[in-house]
All heavy atoms as TSV, in Angstrom:
chain	resi	resn	atom	element	x	y	z
A	1	GLY	N	N	-211.907	-6.270	-80.651
A	1	GLY	CA	C	-211.943	-6.553	-82.049
A	1	GLY	C	C	-210.600	-6.395	-82.737
A	1	GLY	O	O	-210.496	-6.654	-83.919
A	2	THR	N	N	-209.553	-5.995	-81.987
A	2	THR	CA	C	-208.229	-5.868	-82.586
A	2	THR	C	C	-207.200	-6.580	-81.720
A	2	THR	O	O	-207.368	-6.681	-80.512
A	2	THR	CB	C	-207.808	-4.385	-82.732
A	2	THR	OG1	O	-207.766	-3.795	-81.444
A	2	THR	CG2	C	-208.758	-3.609	-83.620
A	3	PRO	N	N	-206.124	-7.074	-82.327
A	3	PRO	CA	C	-205.090	-7.751	-81.541
A	3	PRO	C	C	-204.366	-6.780	-80.607
A	3	PRO	O	O	-204.187	-5.605	-80.937
A	3	PRO	CB	C	-204.122	-8.288	-82.593
A	3	PRO	CG	C	-204.753	-8.084	-83.912
A	3	PRO	CD	C	-205.849	-7.088	-83.752
A	4	ALA	N	N	-203.953	-7.265	-79.470
A	4	ALA	CA	C	-203.214	-6.447	-78.515
A	4	ALA	C	C	-201.783	-6.206	-78.987
A	4	ALA	O	O	-201.150	-5.238	-78.584
A	4	ALA	CB	C	-203.206	-7.107	-77.146
A	5	PHE	N	N	-201.282	-7.095	-79.837
A	5	PHE	CA	C	-199.926	-6.972	-80.367
A	5	PHE	C	C	-199.985	-7.152	-81.879
A	5	PHE	O	O	-200.716	-7.999	-82.371
A	5	PHE	CB	C	-198.996	-8.016	-79.748
A	5	PHE	CG	C	-198.930	-7.945	-78.256
A	5	PHE	CD1	C	-199.688	-8.785	-77.466
A	5	PHE	CD2	C	-198.116	-7.003	-77.634
A	5	PHE	CE1	C	-199.637	-8.710	-76.089
A	5	PHE	CE2	C	-198.060	-6.918	-76.250
A	5	PHE	CZ	C	-198.824	-7.766	-75.478
A	6	ARG	N	N	-199.187	-6.358	-82.588
A	6	ARG	CA	C	-199.191	-6.424	-84.052
A	6	ARG	C	C	-197.772	-6.503	-84.583
A	6	ARG	O	O	-196.838	-6.016	-83.952
A	6	ARG	CB	C	-199.863	-5.180	-84.624
A	6	ARG	CG	C	-201.323	-5.080	-84.267
A	6	ARG	CD	C	-201.984	-3.921	-85.009
A	6	ARG	NE	N	-203.354	-3.793	-84.556
A	6	ARG	CZ	C	-203.800	-2.798	-83.811
A	6	ARG	NH1	N	-203.008	-1.836	-83.446
A	6	ARG	NH2	N	-205.063	-2.761	-83.438
A	7	GLY	N	N	-197.642	-7.102	-85.752
A	7	GLY	CA	C	-196.360	-7.173	-86.437
A	7	GLY	C	C	-196.582	-7.596	-87.875
A	7	GLY	O	O	-197.530	-8.308	-88.171
A	8	SER	N	N	-195.700	-7.164	-88.762
A	8	SER	CA	C	-195.865	-7.488	-90.179
A	8	SER	C	C	-195.406	-8.906	-90.507
A	8	SER	O	O	-195.696	-9.418	-91.560
A	8	SER	CB	C	-195.110	-6.474	-91.048
A	8	SER	OG	O	-193.732	-6.511	-90.752
A	9	GLY	N	N	-194.691	-9.518	-89.604
A	9	GLY	CA	C	-194.251	-10.898	-89.790
A	9	GLY	C	C	-194.103	-11.559	-88.432
A	9	GLY	O	O	-194.293	-10.928	-87.390
A	10	LEU	N	N	-193.779	-12.834	-88.437
A	10	LEU	CA	C	-193.672	-13.591	-87.189
A	10	LEU	C	C	-192.611	-13.003	-86.261
A	10	LEU	O	O	-192.848	-12.851	-85.058
A	10	LEU	CB	C	-193.369	-15.059	-87.492
A	10	LEU	CG	C	-193.384	-16.017	-86.316
A	10	LEU	CD1	C	-194.718	-15.960	-85.577
A	10	LEU	CD2	C	-193.113	-17.431	-86.784
A	11	HIS	N	N	-191.457	-12.640	-86.800
A	11	HIS	CA	C	-190.390	-12.068	-85.968
A	11	HIS	C	C	-190.839	-10.750	-85.332
A	11	HIS	O	O	-190.646	-10.527	-84.132
A	11	HIS	CB	C	-189.119	-11.860	-86.792
A	11	HIS	CG	C	-188.020	-11.222	-86.006
A	11	HIS	ND1	N	-187.327	-11.893	-85.018
A	11	HIS	CD2	C	-187.517	-9.976	-86.035
A	11	HIS	CE1	C	-186.443	-11.074	-84.470
A	11	HIS	NE2	N	-186.533	-9.897	-85.083
A	12	GLU	N	N	-191.446	-9.889	-86.118
A	12	GLU	CA	C	-191.910	-8.591	-85.602
A	12	GLU	C	C	-193.021	-8.776	-84.569
A	12	GLU	O	O	-193.067	-8.077	-83.557
A	12	GLU	CB	C	-192.401	-7.726	-86.765
A	12	GLU	CG	C	-192.591	-6.272	-86.393
A	12	GLU	CD	C	-192.939	-5.427	-87.601
A	12	GLU	OE1	O	-192.125	-5.367	-88.542
A	12	GLU	OE2	O	-194.030	-4.819	-87.586
A	13	LEU	N	N	-193.905	-9.725	-84.802
A	13	LEU	CA	C	-194.973	-10.009	-83.839
A	13	LEU	C	C	-194.394	-10.544	-82.540
A	13	LEU	O	O	-194.788	-10.116	-81.448
A	13	LEU	CB	C	-195.972	-11.004	-84.432
A	13	LEU	CG	C	-197.125	-11.411	-83.526
A	13	LEU	CD1	C	-197.956	-10.199	-83.104
A	13	LEU	CD2	C	-197.991	-12.446	-84.216
A	14	ASN	N	N	-193.458	-11.474	-82.613
A	14	ASN	CA	C	-192.822	-12.012	-81.402
A	14	ASN	C	C	-192.112	-10.905	-80.625
A	14	ASN	O	O	-192.178	-10.860	-79.394
A	14	ASN	CB	C	-191.831	-13.123	-81.745
A	14	ASN	CG	C	-192.505	-14.426	-82.043
A	14	ASN	OD1	O	-193.619	-14.674	-81.598
A	14	ASN	ND2	N	-191.855	-15.269	-82.818
A	15	THR	N	N	-191.438	-10.013	-81.315
A	15	THR	CA	C	-190.769	-8.892	-80.659
A	15	THR	C	C	-191.778	-8.003	-79.950
A	15	THR	O	O	-191.555	-7.578	-78.813
A	15	THR	CB	C	-189.956	-8.073	-81.689
A	15	THR	OG1	O	-188.985	-8.926	-82.288
A	15	THR	CG2	C	-189.261	-6.897	-81.038
A	16	ALA	N	N	-192.887	-7.721	-80.606
A	16	ALA	CA	C	-193.930	-6.896	-79.988
A	16	ALA	C	C	-194.473	-7.558	-78.721
A	16	ALA	O	O	-194.641	-6.906	-77.688
A	16	ALA	CB	C	-195.057	-6.639	-80.981
A	17	ILE	N	N	-194.729	-8.851	-78.785
A	17	ILE	CA	C	-195.265	-9.576	-77.625
A	17	ILE	C	C	-194.280	-9.539	-76.468
A	17	ILE	O	O	-194.666	-9.334	-75.319
A	17	ILE	CB	C	-195.609	-11.026	-78.016
A	17	ILE	CG1	C	-196.814	-11.050	-78.955
A	17	ILE	CG2	C	-195.871	-11.877	-76.772
A	17	ILE	CD1	C	-197.078	-12.393	-79.597
A	18	LEU	N	N	-193.003	-9.719	-76.755
A	18	LEU	CA	C	-192.000	-9.795	-75.702
A	18	LEU	C	C	-191.536	-8.445	-75.169
A	18	LEU	O	O	-191.136	-8.338	-74.014
A	18	LEU	CB	C	-190.781	-10.571	-76.209
A	18	LEU	CG	C	-191.022	-12.042	-76.517
A	18	LEU	CD1	C	-189.793	-12.643	-77.193
A	18	LEU	CD2	C	-191.372	-12.813	-75.258
A	19	GLU	N	N	-191.611	-7.396	-75.985
A	19	GLU	CA	C	-190.969	-6.142	-75.600
A	19	GLU	C	C	-191.862	-4.912	-75.558
A	19	GLU	O	O	-191.521	-3.938	-74.906
A	19	GLU	CB	C	-189.800	-5.861	-76.553
A	19	GLU	CG	C	-188.728	-6.940	-76.503
A	19	GLU	CD	C	-187.625	-6.727	-77.513
A	19	GLU	OE1	O	-187.603	-5.679	-78.192
A	19	GLU	OE2	O	-186.762	-7.629	-77.622
A	20	LYS	N	N	-192.982	-4.912	-76.245
A	20	LYS	CA	C	-193.801	-3.704	-76.333
A	20	LYS	C	C	-195.053	-3.828	-75.476
A	20	LYS	O	O	-195.548	-4.927	-75.233
A	20	LYS	CB	C	-194.196	-3.445	-77.787
A	20	LYS	CG	C	-193.000	-3.153	-78.670
A	20	LYS	CD	C	-193.416	-2.855	-80.070
A	20	LYS	CE	C	-192.185	-2.565	-80.926
A	20	LYS	NZ	N	-192.552	-2.302	-82.312
A	21	PRO	N	N	-195.585	-2.688	-75.015
A	21	PRO	CA	C	-196.837	-2.749	-74.261
A	21	PRO	C	C	-197.996	-3.093	-75.193
A	21	PRO	O	O	-197.955	-2.769	-76.386
A	21	PRO	CB	C	-196.988	-1.330	-73.694
A	21	PRO	CG	C	-196.177	-0.474	-74.592
A	21	PRO	CD	C	-195.064	-1.338	-75.132
A	22	PRO	N	N	-199.035	-3.745	-74.673
A	22	PRO	CA	C	-200.182	-4.074	-75.518
A	22	PRO	C	C	-200.933	-2.820	-75.936
A	22	PRO	O	O	-200.934	-1.816	-75.234
A	22	PRO	CB	C	-201.047	-4.971	-74.628
A	22	PRO	CG	C	-200.606	-4.688	-73.246
A	22	PRO	CD	C	-199.188	-4.216	-73.311
A	23	ASP	N	N	-201.564	-2.891	-77.084
A	23	ASP	CA	C	-202.373	-1.796	-77.600
A	23	ASP	C	C	-203.836	-2.117	-77.311
A	23	ASP	O	O	-204.431	-2.958	-77.968
A	23	ASP	CB	C	-202.131	-1.640	-79.105
A	23	ASP	CG	C	-202.934	-0.511	-79.717
A	23	ASP	OD1	O	-203.326	0.423	-78.976
A	23	ASP	OD2	O	-203.165	-0.556	-80.929
A	24	ILE	N	N	-204.381	-1.446	-76.309
A	24	ILE	CA	C	-205.779	-1.657	-75.931
A	24	ILE	C	C	-206.550	-0.414	-76.376
A	24	ILE	O	O	-206.359	0.670	-75.824
A	24	ILE	CB	C	-205.940	-1.851	-74.402
A	24	ILE	CG1	C	-205.016	-2.939	-73.883
A	24	ILE	CG2	C	-207.393	-2.110	-74.050
A	24	ILE	CD1	C	-205.299	-4.315	-74.413
A	25	PRO	N	N	-207.418	-0.545	-77.381
A	25	PRO	CA	C	-208.130	0.640	-77.871
A	25	PRO	C	C	-209.140	1.159	-76.841
A	25	PRO	O	O	-209.694	0.387	-76.055
A	25	PRO	CB	C	-208.845	0.133	-79.123
A	25	PRO	CG	C	-208.935	-1.327	-78.967
A	25	PRO	CD	C	-207.778	-1.751	-78.105
A	26	PRO	N	N	-209.385	2.476	-76.826
A	26	PRO	CA	C	-210.378	3.034	-75.903
A	26	PRO	C	C	-211.791	2.661	-76.349
A	26	PRO	O	O	-212.043	2.439	-77.530
A	26	PRO	CB	C	-210.152	4.538	-76.015
A	26	PRO	CG	C	-209.559	4.735	-77.360
A	26	PRO	CD	C	-208.759	3.493	-77.653
A	27	TRP	N	N	-212.697	2.578	-75.391
A	27	TRP	CA	C	-214.102	2.341	-75.749
A	27	TRP	C	C	-215.031	3.265	-74.978
A	27	TRP	O	O	-216.218	3.282	-75.182
A	27	TRP	CB	C	-214.501	0.877	-75.574
A	27	TRP	CG	C	-214.396	0.377	-74.176
A	27	TRP	CD1	C	-215.359	0.429	-73.212
A	27	TRP	CD2	C	-213.271	-0.251	-73.566
A	27	TRP	NE1	N	-214.886	-0.114	-72.052
A	27	TRP	CE2	C	-213.606	-0.544	-72.239
A	27	TRP	CE3	C	-212.003	-0.590	-74.016
A	27	TRP	CZ2	C	-212.722	-1.159	-71.360
A	27	TRP	CZ3	C	-211.138	-1.194	-73.145
A	27	TRP	CH2	C	-211.502	-1.478	-71.845
A	28	HIS	N	N	-214.504	4.051	-74.067
A	28	HIS	CA	C	-215.238	5.114	-73.385
A	28	HIS	C	C	-216.475	4.625	-72.634
A	28	HIS	O	O	-217.505	5.288	-72.631
A	28	HIS	CB	C	-215.610	6.236	-74.363
A	28	HIS	CG	C	-214.441	6.735	-75.144
A	28	HIS	ND1	N	-213.378	7.384	-74.551
A	28	HIS	CD2	C	-214.127	6.632	-76.459
A	28	HIS	CE1	C	-212.481	7.694	-75.470
A	28	HIS	NE2	N	-212.895	7.228	-76.630
A	29	GLY	N	N	-216.364	3.477	-72.011
A	29	GLY	CA	C	-217.442	2.976	-71.166
A	29	GLY	C	C	-217.306	3.517	-69.741
A	29	GLY	O	O	-216.282	4.092	-69.369
A	30	ARG	N	N	-218.330	3.327	-68.941
A	30	ARG	CA	C	-218.323	3.844	-67.566
A	30	ARG	C	C	-217.204	3.242	-66.732
A	30	ARG	O	O	-216.664	3.887	-65.870
A	30	ARG	CB	C	-219.667	3.570	-66.895
A	30	ARG	CG	C	-220.754	4.448	-67.406
A	30	ARG	CD	C	-222.036	4.336	-66.653
A	30	ARG	NE	N	-222.094	3.217	-65.728
A	30	ARG	CZ	C	-223.201	2.721	-65.233
A	30	ARG	NH1	N	-224.357	3.222	-65.577
A	30	ARG	NH2	N	-223.176	1.720	-64.395
A	31	GLN	N	N	-216.861	1.990	-66.969
A	31	GLN	CA	C	-215.839	1.306	-66.187
A	31	GLN	C	C	-214.557	1.091	-66.996
A	31	GLN	O	O	-213.770	0.204	-66.695
A	31	GLN	CB	C	-216.377	-0.043	-65.690
A	31	GLN	CG	C	-217.573	0.060	-64.782
A	31	GLN	CD	C	-217.214	0.632	-63.416
A	31	GLN	OE1	O	-216.061	0.600	-63.000
A	31	GLN	NE2	N	-218.197	1.151	-62.722
A	32	GLU	N	N	-214.351	1.931	-68.015
A	32	GLU	CA	C	-213.225	1.716	-68.924
A	32	GLU	C	C	-211.887	1.623	-68.184
A	32	GLU	O	O	-211.118	0.697	-68.412
A	32	GLU	CB	C	-213.142	2.827	-69.956
A	32	GLU	CG	C	-211.947	2.664	-70.880
A	32	GLU	CD	C	-211.825	3.765	-71.909
A	32	GLU	OE1	O	-212.622	4.717	-71.890
A	32	GLU	OE2	O	-210.922	3.661	-72.732
A	33	HIS	N	N	-211.600	2.554	-67.295
A	33	HIS	CA	C	-210.305	2.564	-66.616
A	33	HIS	C	C	-210.097	1.288	-65.790
A	33	HIS	O	O	-209.041	0.668	-65.865
A	33	HIS	CB	C	-210.165	3.795	-65.733
A	33	HIS	CG	C	-208.883	3.806	-64.964
A	33	HIS	ND1	N	-207.668	4.041	-65.576
A	33	HIS	CD2	C	-208.615	3.575	-63.662
A	33	HIS	CE1	C	-206.702	3.964	-64.658
A	33	HIS	NE2	N	-207.253	3.679	-63.494
A	34	ARG	N	N	-211.104	0.897	-65.029
A	34	ARG	CA	C	-210.960	-0.298	-64.176
A	34	ARG	C	C	-210.808	-1.559	-65.016
A	34	ARG	O	O	-209.983	-2.419	-64.711
A	34	ARG	CB	C	-212.151	-0.417	-63.225
A	34	ARG	CG	C	-212.139	0.666	-62.154
A	34	ARG	CD	C	-213.300	0.573	-61.233
A	34	ARG	NE	N	-213.207	-0.641	-60.413
A	34	ARG	CZ	C	-214.213	-1.108	-59.679
A	34	ARG	NH1	N	-215.366	-0.473	-59.653
A	34	ARG	NH2	N	-214.061	-2.193	-58.968
A	35	LEU	N	N	-211.592	-1.680	-66.074
A	35	LEU	CA	C	-211.511	-2.873	-66.912
A	35	LEU	C	C	-210.193	-2.912	-67.681
A	35	LEU	O	O	-209.570	-3.967	-67.808
A	35	LEU	CB	C	-212.696	-2.929	-67.870
A	35	LEU	CG	C	-212.871	-4.214	-68.657
A	35	LEU	CD1	C	-212.908	-5.432	-67.738
A	35	LEU	CD2	C	-214.134	-4.155	-69.489
A	36	LYS	N	N	-209.734	-1.760	-68.148
A	36	LYS	CA	C	-208.454	-1.705	-68.856
A	36	LYS	C	C	-207.314	-2.119	-67.928
A	36	LYS	O	O	-206.392	-2.822	-68.341
A	36	LYS	CB	C	-208.218	-0.307	-69.411
A	36	LYS	CG	C	-207.028	-0.212	-70.322
A	36	LYS	CD	C	-206.944	1.151	-70.989
A	36	LYS	CE	C	-205.790	1.196	-71.953
A	36	LYS	NZ	N	-205.758	2.457	-72.692
A	37	THR	N	N	-207.377	-1.731	-66.668
A	37	THR	CA	C	-206.370	-2.126	-65.693
A	37	THR	C	C	-206.324	-3.645	-65.545
A	37	THR	O	O	-205.246	-4.251	-65.493
A	37	THR	CB	C	-206.657	-1.460	-64.326
A	37	THR	OG1	O	-206.600	-0.041	-64.498
A	37	THR	CG2	C	-205.659	-1.886	-63.278
A	38	ILE	N	N	-207.483	-4.274	-65.510
A	38	ILE	CA	C	-207.558	-5.737	-65.395
A	38	ILE	C	C	-206.986	-6.390	-66.653
A	38	ILE	O	O	-206.204	-7.342	-66.573
A	38	ILE	CB	C	-209.008	-6.182	-65.137
A	38	ILE	CG1	C	-209.427	-5.766	-63.726
A	38	ILE	CG2	C	-209.162	-7.692	-65.329
A	38	ILE	CD1	C	-210.901	-5.961	-63.427
A	39	ILE	N	N	-207.370	-5.887	-67.816
A	39	ILE	CA	C	-206.876	-6.452	-69.082
A	39	ILE	C	C	-205.353	-6.349	-69.146
A	39	ILE	O	O	-204.666	-7.314	-69.503
A	39	ILE	CB	C	-207.526	-5.742	-70.284
A	39	ILE	CG1	C	-209.014	-6.090	-70.347
A	39	ILE	CG2	C	-206.820	-6.109	-71.594
A	39	ILE	CD1	C	-209.811	-5.230	-71.313
A	40	LEU	N	N	-204.833	-5.177	-68.799
A	40	LEU	CA	C	-203.374	-4.996	-68.849
A	40	LEU	C	C	-202.664	-5.910	-67.862
A	40	LEU	O	O	-201.579	-6.420	-68.151
A	40	LEU	CB	C	-203.014	-3.533	-68.595
A	40	LEU	CG	C	-203.400	-2.577	-69.726
A	40	LEU	CD1	C	-203.162	-1.131	-69.308
A	40	LEU	CD2	C	-202.642	-2.912	-71.003
A	41	ARG	N	N	-203.271	-6.162	-66.707
A	41	ARG	CA	C	-202.658	-7.085	-65.748
A	41	ARG	C	C	-202.635	-8.506	-66.310
A	41	ARG	O	O	-201.667	-9.244	-66.105
A	41	ARG	CB	C	-203.410	-7.047	-64.419
A	41	ARG	CG	C	-202.744	-7.876	-63.352
A	41	ARG	CD	C	-203.365	-7.662	-62.006
A	41	ARG	NE	N	-202.785	-8.580	-61.040
A	41	ARG	CZ	C	-203.248	-8.761	-59.826
A	41	ARG	NH1	N	-204.280	-8.061	-59.394
A	41	ARG	NH2	N	-202.687	-9.630	-59.023
A	42	CYS	N	N	-203.659	-8.890	-67.039
A	42	CYS	CA	C	-203.691	-10.216	-67.674
A	42	CYS	C	C	-202.607	-10.355	-68.735
A	42	CYS	O	O	-202.148	-11.463	-69.010
A	42	CYS	CB	C	-205.057	-10.461	-68.312
A	42	CYS	SG	S	-206.410	-10.715	-67.159
A	43	LEU	N	N	-202.198	-9.246	-69.328
A	43	LEU	CA	C	-201.224	-9.265	-70.422
A	43	LEU	C	C	-199.813	-8.884	-69.983
A	43	LEU	O	O	-198.944	-8.660	-70.826
A	43	LEU	CB	C	-201.681	-8.308	-71.531
A	43	LEU	CG	C	-202.977	-8.693	-72.249
A	43	LEU	CD1	C	-203.417	-7.562	-73.173
A	43	LEU	CD2	C	-202.807	-9.989	-73.017
A	44	GLU	N	N	-199.565	-8.822	-68.686
A	44	GLU	CA	C	-198.223	-8.474	-68.193
A	44	GLU	C	C	-197.173	-9.420	-68.761
A	44	GLU	O	O	-197.429	-10.610	-68.940
A	44	GLU	CB	C	-198.177	-8.517	-66.668
A	44	GLU	CG	C	-198.798	-7.316	-66.006
A	44	GLU	CD	C	-197.975	-6.053	-66.144
A	44	GLU	OE1	O	-196.780	-6.114	-66.492
A	44	GLU	OE2	O	-198.542	-4.978	-65.919
A	45	LYS	N	N	-195.997	-8.896	-69.024
A	45	LYS	CA	C	-194.909	-9.706	-69.571
A	45	LYS	C	C	-194.422	-10.751	-68.569
A	45	LYS	O	O	-194.211	-11.902	-68.912
A	45	LYS	CB	C	-193.724	-8.822	-69.966
A	45	LYS	CG	C	-194.061	-7.709	-70.932
A	45	LYS	CD	C	-194.368	-8.237	-72.305
A	45	LYS	CE	C	-194.578	-7.075	-73.258
A	45	LYS	NZ	N	-195.529	-7.371	-74.279
A	46	ARG	N	N	-194.244	-10.324	-67.331
A	46	ARG	CA	C	-193.722	-11.231	-66.299
A	46	ARG	C	C	-194.882	-11.978	-65.626
A	46	ARG	O	O	-195.826	-11.339	-65.152
A	46	ARG	CB	C	-192.946	-10.443	-65.252
A	46	ARG	CG	C	-191.732	-9.744	-65.810
A	46	ARG	CD	C	-191.013	-8.830	-64.850
A	46	ARG	NE	N	-191.659	-8.656	-63.571
A	46	ARG	CZ	C	-191.031	-8.592	-62.396
A	46	ARG	NH1	N	-189.732	-8.664	-62.343
A	46	ARG	NH2	N	-191.689	-8.410	-61.284
A	47	PRO	N	N	-194.842	-13.297	-65.597
A	47	PRO	CA	C	-195.932	-14.069	-64.997
A	47	PRO	C	C	-196.273	-13.653	-63.566
A	47	PRO	O	O	-197.445	-13.645	-63.183
A	47	PRO	CB	C	-195.412	-15.511	-65.038
A	47	PRO	CG	C	-194.445	-15.529	-66.153
A	47	PRO	CD	C	-193.806	-14.160	-66.160
A	48	GLU	N	N	-195.263	-13.259	-62.793
A	48	GLU	CA	C	-195.530	-12.882	-61.403
A	48	GLU	C	C	-196.300	-11.569	-61.298
A	48	GLU	O	O	-196.843	-11.252	-60.237
A	48	GLU	CB	C	-194.232	-12.820	-60.588
A	48	GLU	CG	C	-193.201	-11.856	-61.121
A	48	GLU	CD	C	-192.226	-12.460	-62.113
A	48	GLU	OE1	O	-192.497	-13.519	-62.711
A	48	GLU	OE2	O	-191.159	-11.838	-62.298
A	49	ASP	N	N	-196.392	-10.805	-62.384
A	49	ASP	CA	C	-197.162	-9.561	-62.388
A	49	ASP	C	C	-198.602	-9.768	-62.844
A	49	ASP	O	O	-199.415	-8.860	-62.764
A	49	ASP	CB	C	-196.486	-8.521	-63.288
A	49	ASP	CG	C	-195.152	-8.063	-62.739
A	49	ASP	OD1	O	-194.943	-8.154	-61.512
A	49	ASP	OD2	O	-194.305	-7.607	-63.543
A	50	ARG	N	N	-198.911	-10.973	-63.342
A	50	ARG	CA	C	-200.275	-11.303	-63.765
A	50	ARG	C	C	-201.070	-11.799	-62.564
A	50	ARG	O	O	-200.535	-11.958	-61.473
A	50	ARG	CB	C	-200.249	-12.392	-64.833
A	50	ARG	CG	C	-199.547	-11.978	-66.091
A	50	ARG	CD	C	-199.571	-13.100	-67.121
A	50	ARG	NE	N	-198.376	-13.018	-67.950
A	50	ARG	CZ	C	-197.653	-14.047	-68.323
A	50	ARG	NH1	N	-197.982	-15.269	-67.962
A	50	ARG	NH2	N	-196.578	-13.867	-69.058
A	51	TYR	N	N	-202.340	-12.065	-62.779
A	51	TYR	CA	C	-203.170	-12.642	-61.716
A	51	TYR	C	C	-202.608	-14.000	-61.324
A	51	TYR	O	O	-202.220	-14.790	-62.182
A	51	TYR	CB	C	-204.622	-12.796	-62.179
A	51	TYR	CG	C	-205.370	-11.489	-62.166
A	51	TYR	CD1	C	-205.499	-10.727	-63.311
A	51	TYR	CD2	C	-205.937	-11.015	-60.989
A	51	TYR	CE1	C	-206.178	-9.517	-63.297
A	51	TYR	CE2	C	-206.616	-9.805	-60.965
A	51	TYR	CZ	C	-206.722	-9.066	-62.115
A	51	TYR	OH	O	-207.385	-7.870	-62.077
A	52	GLY	N	N	-202.602	-14.267	-60.024
A	52	GLY	CA	C	-202.092	-15.531	-59.519
A	52	GLY	C	C	-203.076	-16.674	-59.670
A	52	GLY	O	O	-202.696	-17.845	-59.601
A	53	SER	N	N	-204.343	-16.324	-59.872
A	53	SER	CA	C	-205.366	-17.357	-60.021
A	53	SER	C	C	-206.568	-16.784	-60.760
A	53	SER	O	O	-206.758	-15.560	-60.819
A	53	SER	CB	C	-205.829	-17.859	-58.646
A	53	SER	OG	O	-206.527	-16.823	-57.966
A	54	VAL	N	N	-207.367	-17.676	-61.308
A	54	VAL	CA	C	-208.603	-17.259	-61.962
A	54	VAL	C	C	-209.544	-16.649	-60.923
A	54	VAL	O	O	-210.262	-15.685	-61.210
A	54	VAL	CB	C	-209.262	-18.451	-62.682
A	54	VAL	CG1	C	-210.627	-18.075	-63.223
A	54	VAL	CG2	C	-208.374	-18.949	-63.803
A	55	ALA	N	N	-209.510	-17.167	-59.700
A	55	ALA	CA	C	-210.365	-16.631	-58.638
A	55	ALA	C	C	-210.066	-15.156	-58.376
A	55	ALA	O	O	-210.985	-14.351	-58.166
A	55	ALA	CB	C	-210.191	-17.447	-57.364
A	56	ALA	N	N	-208.799	-14.772	-58.404
A	56	ALA	CA	C	-208.426	-13.369	-58.194
A	56	ALA	C	C	-208.928	-12.496	-59.349
A	56	ALA	O	O	-209.414	-11.380	-59.128
A	56	ALA	CB	C	-206.920	-13.247	-58.045
A	57	LEU	N	N	-208.830	-12.999	-60.565
A	57	LEU	CA	C	-209.342	-12.277	-61.732
A	57	LEU	C	C	-210.856	-12.106	-61.621
A	57	LEU	O	O	-211.392	-11.006	-61.810
A	57	LEU	CB	C	-208.975	-13.017	-63.017
A	57	LEU	CG	C	-209.614	-12.521	-64.314
A	57	LEU	CD1	C	-209.271	-11.072	-64.599
A	57	LEU	CD2	C	-209.197	-13.418	-65.466
A	58	ILE	N	N	-211.556	-13.182	-61.306
A	58	ILE	CA	C	-213.009	-13.125	-61.160
A	58	ILE	C	C	-213.405	-12.139	-60.071
A	58	ILE	O	O	-214.359	-11.375	-60.225
A	58	ILE	CB	C	-213.576	-14.530	-60.893
A	58	ILE	CG1	C	-213.454	-15.386	-62.154
A	58	ILE	CG2	C	-215.027	-14.460	-60.422
A	58	ILE	CD1	C	-213.758	-16.849	-61.953
A	59	HIS	N	N	-212.664	-12.124	-58.976
A	59	HIS	CA	C	-212.949	-11.195	-57.874
A	59	HIS	C	C	-212.923	-9.751	-58.373
A	59	HIS	O	O	-213.825	-8.954	-58.071
A	59	HIS	CB	C	-211.936	-11.408	-56.751
A	59	HIS	CG	C	-212.093	-10.447	-55.632
A	59	HIS	ND1	N	-211.397	-9.255	-55.575
A	59	HIS	CD2	C	-212.881	-10.488	-54.541
A	59	HIS	CE1	C	-211.756	-8.604	-54.483
A	59	HIS	NE2	N	-212.657	-9.328	-53.832
A	60	ASP	N	N	-211.892	-9.393	-59.137
A	60	ASP	CA	C	-211.795	-8.024	-59.645
A	60	ASP	C	C	-212.892	-7.721	-60.667
A	60	ASP	O	O	-213.459	-6.628	-60.673
A	60	ASP	CB	C	-210.422	-7.777	-60.253
A	60	ASP	CG	C	-209.350	-7.552	-59.201
A	60	ASP	OD1	O	-209.674	-7.552	-57.982
A	60	ASP	OD2	O	-208.180	-7.369	-59.591
A	61	LEU	N	N	-213.211	-8.689	-61.521
A	61	LEU	CA	C	-214.280	-8.480	-62.502
A	61	LEU	C	C	-215.633	-8.329	-61.805
A	61	LEU	O	O	-216.448	-7.478	-62.193
A	61	LEU	CB	C	-214.328	-9.643	-63.500
A	61	LEU	CG	C	-213.172	-9.698	-64.486
A	61	LEU	CD1	C	-213.201	-11.012	-65.256
A	61	LEU	CD2	C	-213.203	-8.508	-65.432
A	62	GLU	N	N	-215.871	-9.127	-60.777
A	62	GLU	CA	C	-217.136	-9.002	-60.042
A	62	GLU	C	C	-217.208	-7.663	-59.308
A	62	GLU	O	O	-218.295	-7.102	-59.140
A	62	GLU	CB	C	-217.314	-10.167	-59.077
A	62	GLU	CG	C	-217.667	-11.457	-59.786
A	62	GLU	CD	C	-217.804	-12.663	-58.875
A	62	GLU	OE1	O	-217.323	-12.607	-57.707
A	62	GLU	OE2	O	-218.379	-13.657	-59.337
A	63	GLY	N	N	-216.070	-7.138	-58.874
A	63	GLY	CA	C	-216.048	-5.822	-58.256
A	63	GLY	C	C	-216.510	-4.738	-59.214
A	63	GLY	O	O	-217.230	-3.805	-58.820
A	64	ILE	N	N	-216.141	-4.861	-60.470
A	64	ILE	CA	C	-216.608	-3.908	-61.483
A	64	ILE	C	C	-218.102	-4.077	-61.694
A	64	ILE	O	O	-218.849	-3.104	-61.735
A	64	ILE	CB	C	-215.857	-4.114	-62.814
A	64	ILE	CG1	C	-214.405	-3.668	-62.666
A	64	ILE	CG2	C	-216.532	-3.334	-63.935
A	64	ILE	CD1	C	-213.572	-3.951	-63.882
A	65	ARG	N	N	-218.548	-5.304	-61.804
A	65	ARG	CA	C	-219.966	-5.562	-62.056
A	65	ARG	C	C	-220.823	-5.039	-60.920
A	65	ARG	O	O	-221.864	-4.432	-61.135
A	65	ARG	CB	C	-220.203	-7.051	-62.274
A	65	ARG	CG	C	-221.635	-7.369	-62.658
A	65	ARG	CD	C	-221.839	-8.807	-62.966
A	65	ARG	NE	N	-221.604	-9.611	-61.761
A	65	ARG	CZ	C	-221.777	-10.899	-61.709
A	65	ARG	NH1	N	-222.139	-11.556	-62.789
A	65	ARG	NH2	N	-221.577	-11.562	-60.598
A	66	SER	N	N	-220.391	-5.266	-59.686
A	66	SER	CA	C	-221.198	-4.845	-58.536
A	66	SER	C	C	-221.236	-3.330	-58.375
A	66	SER	O	O	-222.201	-2.788	-57.860
A	66	SER	CB	C	-220.695	-5.504	-57.257
A	66	SER	OG	O	-219.396	-5.029	-56.928
A	67	SER	N	N	-220.196	-2.635	-58.859
A	67	SER	CA	C	-220.192	-1.169	-58.744
A	67	SER	C	C	-220.836	-0.496	-59.952
A	67	SER	O	O	-221.024	0.709	-59.958
A	67	SER	CB	C	-218.764	-0.657	-58.558
A	67	SER	OG	O	-218.015	-0.870	-59.723
A	68	ALA	N	N	-221.148	-1.278	-60.992
A	68	ALA	CA	C	-221.719	-0.709	-62.204
A	68	ALA	C	C	-223.225	-0.456	-62.071
A	68	ALA	O	O	-223.787	0.255	-62.865
A	68	ALA	CB	C	-221.459	-1.629	-63.399
A	69	GLY	N	N	-223.837	-1.061	-61.097
A	69	GLY	CA	C	-225.276	-0.978	-60.934
A	69	GLY	C	C	-225.747	0.357	-60.586
A	69	GLY	O	O	-226.621	1.011	-60.975
């Protein structure tokens, strides 16, 4: 429900996106740590540090779902 990056103007927002870590609020769910790790990987600054494919992202998300039962 909140943006991962904030700024009072376009320049400040662009700086936050390029240079600052994303702000992911806590939600205290059972899988919070694992899901937060996936979200942060999706938001990595360098493309090579993000998921290489949607299939890899889905694989990790399904791993959370299968262990949540």
